[in-house]
Phi, psi and omega in degrees: 000319182297311180297316181298317182289330181275321188242347184079006180293155180243137179260124179236125178273122180245144178232139173178128176278164179300330184286359176224180175311147185311322177237131176240348177213162180214155174216123176281117177273112182278129184294341181268354182265150172253127183245129172286325178220137175262112183288166174276352169097212184242158181295147174282173180301142179071014177235141173239134178246135180234149171238116185242154174298132185310128177079006181230185172247020181276118178292138179270143177285171178306132176088350182260126183290149177191184180280132177280127179237149185238131174235159176125183187292344181274357182282132180294169178280338181147192180264137179295125177059027179228065185299326181292316179292322177301314180297328181284319188262331181253102187243167175297134180283109183285352185255354188272341180063030178078008180298132182302134180091352183237027184289326184252153175227137179258125176271107190286332188082002177271142178264130183208172174209150174286139174263157181303334181274005178093356175274166179246135176259125176280131184246348182135210182246155174266355175231197182253017179292136178272129179243000000 
């Protein structure tokens, strides 16, 4: 609120791992709103975000935590000289139906859940990796 009132600047929360486009979701933080949690938002154009039950391809319903996965044209090809890790984290997108640009899905290892308003809440990691 302070920055917005002094400069007119707008605060936007962006989320995106290195393995995908720098930003894959966004959330506009409104200066007049009070937030208990600031979500990572909704997917940007040409990106699909999925929340799946850990270790499966089962989509989680609204409010249920799971692993955040990224599909779309912003997903990297894999890790340089790390074929085993690439095979583990960059998988065929089971939800894309062969649509061009959506062939791969990146399993982020991030724990998240859909909020009723369509935004995503970041909850942490499913492993002990520091991000």
